[in-house]
C-alpha positions in Angstrom: -59.7 156.7 -151.0 -58.7 155.2 -154.2 -61.2 157.3 -156.1 -59.8 160.5 -154.5 -56.2 159.5 -155.2 -57.0 158.8 -158.9 -58.6 162.2 -159.4 -55.4 164.2 -158.8 -54.7 165.1 -162.5 -53.5 168.7 -162.7 -52.6 169.2 -159.0 -49.4 170.9 -158.1 -46.7 168.4 -157.2 -43.4 168.9 -155.5 -41.6 168.6 -158.9 -43.7 171.6 -160.2 -42.0 174.2 -157.9 -38.7 175.2 -156.5 -38.5 173.2 -153.2 -36.2 175.8 -151.5 -39.0 178.2 -150.3 -41.1 175.2 -149.1 -38.1 173.7 -147.3 -37.4 177.1 -145.7 -41.0 177.5 -144.6 -41.1 174.1 -143.0 -37.7 174.5 -141.4 -39.1 177.5 -139.6 -41.4 175.1 -137.8 -38.7 172.6 -137.0 -39.7 170.3 -139.8 -37.2 168.9 -142.4 -38.5 168.3 -146.0 -36.8 165.0 -146.8 -36.7 164.0 -150.5 -37.6 160.4 -151.6 -36.4 159.1 -154.9 -39.0 158.6 -157.7 -40.7 155.3 -157.4 -39.5 154.6 -153.9 -42.0 154.0 -151.1 -42.5 157.1 -149.0 -41.6 156.5 -145.3 -44.4 157.5 -142.9 -47.1 157.9 -145.5 -50.5 157.2 -144.0 -52.3 157.1 -147.4 -49.6 155.4 -149.4 -49.3 156.1 -153.2 -47.5 159.4 -153.6 -48.8 161.0 -150.4 -46.4 162.7 -148.0 -45.2 160.9 -144.9 -44.3 162.0 -141.4 -41.8 160.4 -139.0 -40.6 162.6 -136.1 -39.5 165.9 -137.4 -39.1 164.7 -141.0 -41.7 165.1 -143.8 -41.0 162.7 -146.7 -42.1 163.4 -150.2 -41.3 162.4 -153.8 -41.3 164.6 -156.8 -44.8 163.3 -157.6 -46.1 164.1 -154.1 -49.0 166.6 -154.3 -48.2 169.9 -152.7 -51.5 169.9 -150.8 -50.4 166.6 -149.2 -47.0 168.0 -148.2 -48.7 171.1 -146.6 -51.4 169.0 -145.0 -49.0 166.7 -143.2 -46.8 169.7 -142.3 -49.7 171.4 -140.7 -50.5 168.2 -138.7 -47.0 168.5 -137.3 -47.5 172.2 -136.5 -50.9 171.7 -134.9 -50.3 168.6 -132.8 -49.4 168.6 -129.2 -45.7 168.3 -128.2 -46.4 164.9 -126.7 -47.9 163.5 -130.0 -45.1 165.2 -132.0 -42.5 163.4 -129.9 -44.0 160.0 -130.8 -45.0 160.9 -134.4 -44.8 158.0 -136.9 -47.1 157.9 -139.9 -50.5 158.6 -138.2 -50.8 162.2 -137.2 -54.0 161.5 -135.3 -56.0 164.4 -133.9 -59.6 165.2 -133.5 -62.1 167.0 -135.8 -61.3 170.4 -134.5 -57.6 169.9 -135.1 -58.2 168.5 -138.6 -60.2 171.6 -139.5 -57.3 173.8 -138.2 -54.9 171.8 -140.3 -56.9 172.4 -143.4 -57.2 176.1 -142.7 -53.5 176.5 -141.9 -52.4 174.7 -145.1 -54.3 177.2 -147.1 -52.6 180.1 -145.3 -49.2 178.6 -145.8 -49.8 178.0 -149.5 -50.3 181.8 -149.8 -46.7 182.2 -148.7 -45.2 180.0 -151.4 -44.2 181.6 -154.7 -46.3 180.3 -157.6 -48.8 178.6 -155.4 -51.3 180.7 -153.4 -54.4 179.9 -151.5 -56.8 179.7 -154.5 -54.6 177.2 -156.3 -54.3 175.0 -153.2 -58.0 175.1 -152.5 -58.7 174.0 -156.0 -56.2 171.1 -155.6 -57.8 170.2 -152.3 -61.2 169.9 -154.1 -59.6 167.8 -156.9 -58.1 165.4 -154.4 -61.4 164.9 -152.6 -61.4 166.9 -149.4 -65.0 167.3 -148.4 -66.5 170.3 -146.7 -70.1 171.0 -145.7 -70.4 173.9 -148.2 -69.1 171.8 -151.1 -65.7 173.3 -151.7 -62.6 174.3 -149.9 -63.0 177.9 -150.9 -66.6 178.2 -149.6 -65.6 176.5 -146.4 -62.5 178.7 -145.9 -64.5 181.9 -146.6 -67.8 181.1 -145.0 -67.6 178.2 -142.5 -64.2 178.0 -140.9 -64.6 180.2 -137.8 -64.0 177.2 -135.6 -60.7 176.5 -137.3 -59.6 180.1 -137.0 -60.5 180.1 -133.3 -58.6 176.9 -132.7 -55.5 178.2 -134.5 -55.7 181.5 -132.6 -56.2 179.7 -129.3 -53.0 177.8 -129.8 -51.0 180.8 -131.0 -50.6 179.5 -134.6 -52.2 182.5 -136.3 -52.7 186.1 -135.1 -55.9 188.2 -135.0 -55.4 189.0 -138.7 -55.2 185.3 -139.7 -51.5 185.4 -140.4 -49.4 182.4 -139.4 -47.2 183.3 -136.4 -44.4 180.8 -137.4 -45.0 179.0 -134.1 -46.0 175.4 -133.7 -48.3 174.2 -130.9 -46.5 174.0 -127.7 -49.1 173.0 -125.1 -51.7 170.2 -124.9 
C-alpha cells in the first residue's frame, strides 16, 4: 500500500475544490463531511496517511485527503447494509461485489461534482493504484462493470439509466 499512497502526485484533494457541493451531495445520503485540521490524524481512516475515515455517519477528511478516497469511503457507507452502517467504525468491510459497486458509484458521483467529473476521478483512481482486470478504471467502467451496475440497480442505488437515485442501501 505504501507504493500506491506515494504515487498520488497530481490527484485532486479536498483542498482543490469547494467542499460545499461535496458536503451537500454526501448529506443527501445522511453522511456528514467532517473536516480534520491539517496534520492531525484522521479518525476512522482504514489506510492511514491522508486517506478518508468513517465512523458512524461521519466521513472525516483533511485538506490533503484525495477526493477519490472521500468518494470511495462515502460509497462504502451508501452501499453497506443498515446493520453494518449502524456499527460502522473504520473498516467498511463488504465483499467483492460490493467493492465493485462502490468503485462504480464513486465514478458516477464524481460526475455530479463541479470541476471533477468521471474522467478525472478515474485517472486519479489509476494514479492511486486501484487495480482492474482491464488495466484502468476507465476500461473497467466502460467494458467490464456489468456486475457492479447490476448490484447497484438491485439495491436501488442507481436507476436503469445508471443515474444515482440518491438512496442508500436499506436492506441486507
